[in-house]
N, C-alpha and C positions, 0 to 999 in steps of 0.2 A: 504494499500500499504506500510505502515511502517511494518506491521506484516509479518511473513513468509507466512501466507496464511489466507484465510478468514474462515478456519475451526479450526485449532489448530496450535500453534507454535511449532517449532522443540524442543525448550528448554523451560522448565517450571520453573520459578524461585520459590523458596521456602521461600524467606525471607518475613517477614510480615511487611507491611507499612500501615499507615492510608490512606484510600481512600477519606478522606474528602476534600472538596474544599479549595483552598488556599484563605484565607480571604483577601478582599480588592484588589484582582487582576483583571485587565482586564475590569473594569467596563466601558461600553461605547466604548470599543476599538474593532477593527476588527481583527479576527483571522481566517486565512485559515487553515482547517484541511485536510490533505491529506487522504481522506476517502475511504477505501476499502470495508467497510461494515463488517469487522471482529470485533473481540472482543475488541482489544486494541483501534481501532480508534472509535468504538462506545462509549466505556467508555470516551474517550477524548472529543468527542462532547458533551456528557451529562455533564460532569464535568465543561467544560469551559463555556457552556451556562448557567449553574447554578452559575458560578462565576460572570456572568454579561457581558461576552464577546459577541459581535455579531459574531456568528459563520458562516462561509461560508464553507460548506462542499464540497470538490471538489474531484471528482473521475477521476484520470487521466487514460484513457483507451488506452492501447497500443495493443489491440487485444485480451486481455485475458478474457473479460467480455461479457457475452451474453446480448441481449436486456432485457431479463427477470431479469437477475441479476442487471442490471442498474436500471430498474424500482424499484426493491426491495430496492436497496440502496437509491434511491431518497425518497421513502416512509419512510424508517427507519430514514433517517437523519432528517427529520422533526419531527418524533416521538421523537426523542432524543433531540430536542431543537434547531436545526439548524435554522438560520434565512433565509438562502438561500442555495440551492443545485445546483451544475452544474457538468455535465459530460464534461470533456476536452478530445476530441477524437484526440489523436495524433498517431493514427496507421500509417497513411500514412507518417507522419513526421519521425516516428521511422524507417520505410523502407527506406526512402530517405536519411536519415542521419546516419544510423547504419547498418541495415540488408544487404542493397545493398553492402556495403563494406566488411562485413563479408563473403558474398558469393564470391566476388571478390577475397578475401584473403584465402578462404577455412579455416576460422578461427575455430579451435577446441582446446579448452583449454586442455592441457595435452595430445593432440592428441585424446581426448575422448569426451569432453563435448562441445557442441555448446552453446556459451555463451548466455543462454536463458533469464531467469527472471533477472539476474544481469544486462544485458544491458537495459532491459526494465525499470528498476528502475531509470536509468539516465535520460531517457526522460520523465518518470513520474515526477521526481524531477524538471526538467527544466520547464515543463508545470505548475506545482504548483507554482514555483517561479515567472514565467511570469504573471500568474493570480493574484498572491499577489501583485505584483507591479501595475498591471492594476487597481485594486480596492483600492489601497492605504492602504493595510493591515498593522497593527502594529505588527503582529506575524504570524508565521507559526507553526503548530503542526503536528507531525507525531507519529506513534505508535511503533517505532523500540525499541528494547530492547538494552542493552549495550553489548551483547555478539555476535552480528552478523555483517555482512558486510553493511547491509542496512542503518544503522545509519550514516555510513561514506558517502554513496552515497548521501543520502538526505542532511546531514549537510553541506558537502563540496559545493554542488551545491547551497544551499541557501545562504552560506556565500559569494559565488562569485557573484551570480546574484541578491540577495536581501541583501546587506551587512548591511543595517540599520533596518532590521526586526528581531525581537526576535524569537529564536527557542525554542519551547516548546515540551518536550518529557516526558510526565507523566509516562508512563510505565517504561521508563529508569531511570528517576530521583528518583522515588518513590519505585523502585524495587518491583512492584506489582505482586502479584500472580494471576493466573486466577480466583481463588475462590473469592478473593476480588473484582475483576472487575465485575464478574458475580453477586455476592451478591448485590453489589451496583446498578447495572442496574435493577435487579429484585425488590429491595426494593423501587426503584423509578419509578415502573410501566412499565418497558420496559422488556417484556419477549421474549427471543429469543433462539434458539437452539445453544448455544455455548459449547455443550458437548465436553469433551476432547476425541479426536479420536486417534486410534493407529498410524495413518499416517496423515501427513499434506501435502497439495498440493498447488503448485503455477502453474496455468494454463496460458500459454501465446501463442502468435501466433508462437514463435520460440521454443516451447517445454514445457513440464510439469516436474517440479522438485518435488521430493518425499522425505520427511524427516520422521524420527522416525521409530519405530518398530524394525526390525532385523538390520537396518543400524547402530544401536547403538552398535552392536556386530561386530567388524571387521572380524570375521570369517564366517559371514553369508551374504547371498544375499537376495533380496526381493523375496517373494513368488508370485505366480500368482495373488492372490487376492489383492495384493497391487497396481497393475497397473489399470489404468482407461480404457485402450483399450485392447481388447482381439481378438484373431484370429477369424474372421468371414468369412474368405475366405482362402481355402485351395489349390486350383488349382493354378499353376504358372501362371504368366502373365508378359508381357513386359510393361515397362514404358519408354516412350520416352519424354525427356525434351529438348526443343529447346531454344537456347540462341542467343541473338544478343548483341555483345559487352559486354558479360558477364551477361546480364540480361534475366530472363525468359521471353519468348514471346509466348510459346505454350506448352501445355501438352498433350500428345498423339494426336497431330495435331490439338487440339482445341486451338485457338488463345486467349490470354489474354492481354488486355491493362492494367487491374488492377493487379499489382503484388502481392498484398495481396491475391486476389482471387486465383491467381495461386498457391501460397503457400498452401492455404487452400485446394485446389484441390488435391495437392500431398500428404498433410497430411491425407486426407480422403483415398486415394488409399493405402498409405503405413500403415496407421492405422488399416485397415482391416486385415493386416498380423501381427500386433503387432510388426512392425519394429521399430527399434531406441531405444530399451531398453539398459540401461547400468548403471553403477554405477561409480562415479568419486570421487577420494580422492584428494584434492588439498589444497593449502595454501591460507588461508583467508587474508584479508587486515590487520587484527589486529594481525596476526602472528600465529595463532593456525591452526592446520590442521582440515579440515572439509570433512565430507563424505555425499554425496547426491546421490540418485537415480534419474533417469529421463527416460522419454520416449519422443522421439523427431523424429518422422518419416520423416517429411519434411526436417528439416535440414540435417539429416543424408543422405537422398536421393539426396537433391539438391547439397549439397557440394561435394559428391562423383561423381555425374554426371558432375559437373562443373570442378572438378579436372581431370577427365577422358578426357574431352574435351580439357583442357589446355595442357595435355601431348602431344597432336598432333598439337597444334596451337601456342604454345609459344616456344621460343628458350630456350636452356639449362640455359642461364644466366637470362633470364627473369623469369624463374620458380625459380632459386635460390634466387635472390634478392627479388622477390615478397614474397617468403616464410619468408625471414628475417623480412621484415617490417610488414607483416601480423601477425607475432607472437607478435611483440610489439604492434601493433594495438589491438589485442584481450586483451593482458595483461593490457594496459592502460584502455581499456574499462571496463574490469572486476574490476579493482582496483580504480575506481572513478576518472580517469584522462582524461575523455572525453574532458574537456575543456582545457587541455594542448595545447598550440599553435602548437605543432608539428602534431597534429592529422589531420588537413586539408592538410598538406604537405604529410603525408602518404596516405591520400585518393586520392590526386592528382596523386601520383605514381601508386596506385592500379587501378585507372581509366584509366590511360594511358596504362597499361598493358593489358587492356581488348579489345583494338581496333580490334584485330583479333580473339577474342574468339567468334566465330560464328558457329552454326551448332546444330546438334542433338545428345545428348548422350543417349545410350539405356541401360537399366538395366533390369534384370530379377528378379522379386519379388516372394518370397515364405514365408511361415510362419516363422516369427522370423528372417528373413534375406533377403539378396538379393546379386547378383553378378553383376559385370559390364560385358557388352557384347561387346559394340563397339560404334563407333561414325560415323557420316556422316557429313562432313563439306568441303566446298569449300576451306577452309584455311588449310586443313590437310596437314602438312609438310611431313608426310610419303609418300605422293603422288608425291614427287620430281622426276624429270626425271633423276637425277644423279645417281640413283641406288636404288635397293630394298635390304633391309638388309638381309644378309646371302644368297642372290641369285646371283645377278649380278650387277657389277659396270658399269656405262655409263659415268661418268664424270672424270675418271682417268684410267690410264693404270696400269698393274701389276708392271711395273718399278716404276711408281709413288708411289704406295703403299709401295713398299720395301724402297724407299728413305725416305718416310714419317716416316716409323717405324724406320729407322736407325737414322734419325735426332732426333726423339722423345726420343730415347734411350740415346743420348749423354750425358745428365747429369749424368745418372746412370753409364754409362761406364767410365766417368771421375772419379766419386767417388770411384767405386770399383776398378778402375785401380790403385788408390792410397792406397786402403785398402782392398785387396783381402781376407785377413783373416776374414772379416766380413760377407763374403758370407756364411760361415758355421755357421749358428746360433745354439746355444745350444738347 
């Protein structure tokens, strides 16, 4: 979970550092390792166990691990020397405390990237800190490097939630290369496929991020083979997503009480068309620019369906102010400020805004894309009896309209009455 992926990191450090254990450290003490099963955390578990730490390997699952992957993680943790392994399933908590509000706010970083893995990291860190406190751990370890955002998300959360617990980051502190870590594991009897791949992936419930390969060249995009999901359905189809107070309750008329299952269903439908591919360039927390590819069918479809429904069910100023606070919500979440006290206040405003966001949004899916079709809602404000746009008014007369326009023009008539020369712009 500290690494960029379980396959290979986006950035490979070339510095050489000794991978030998730190003498006299941790004997008899408990350490919780945020264990993803990738190279960096596998190395961390082995080293710390050999130093004498009682290693508790904890995999915080926010929906990105399959049952098979979790079983493999457990088996490998014990092979690496862990005293205990646990899967901390926080998928539902992640939805209730984050995803729900990102949908309410139509949150897209840079109007492009659904805040996918970066938001998951916060809840993984919270789960790890909570577990460390429960077992009375002396330390927490994670596999982040010093060049990415995850080190900040993990460290900040641990500093706040487990202030008296030591933070250990061997990959960062010792500037380890992949070769050093692989060689050490192999030399101590742990053989696993940690081959450096062209691309690295982070698979999550809210999208898959892709690093490496052509993305390192700003003039190129990702080729077809870089993506995990490809077009398997070519005929267009309609997708209907039904919301109650902003939350998904049905997909194509199939009811869902489990919101995670609804998201997974939409992902399967959109993934068959390879919907949701894009590339984002953004500002990292540490100040450098970062470029990442992603595929996120469910977030793209859900957010656009939700936005479409809101256009007809919210007032102009509800939409405006909700967009302002939602932008801050997404930025704070991405930049490891989830525990900032203002976040519950923003969530309260977003929740209140959803009281009339009820109905069904209809999208048309096709290979690599989709379009919005329309909505069906009892709260649709376009159904007002006062008039139909561009057709006929019922709530005012022609004289009322002319008076409204004249009064509305008063500030402009006052100004240009004093400065008529400014009406002729160069």
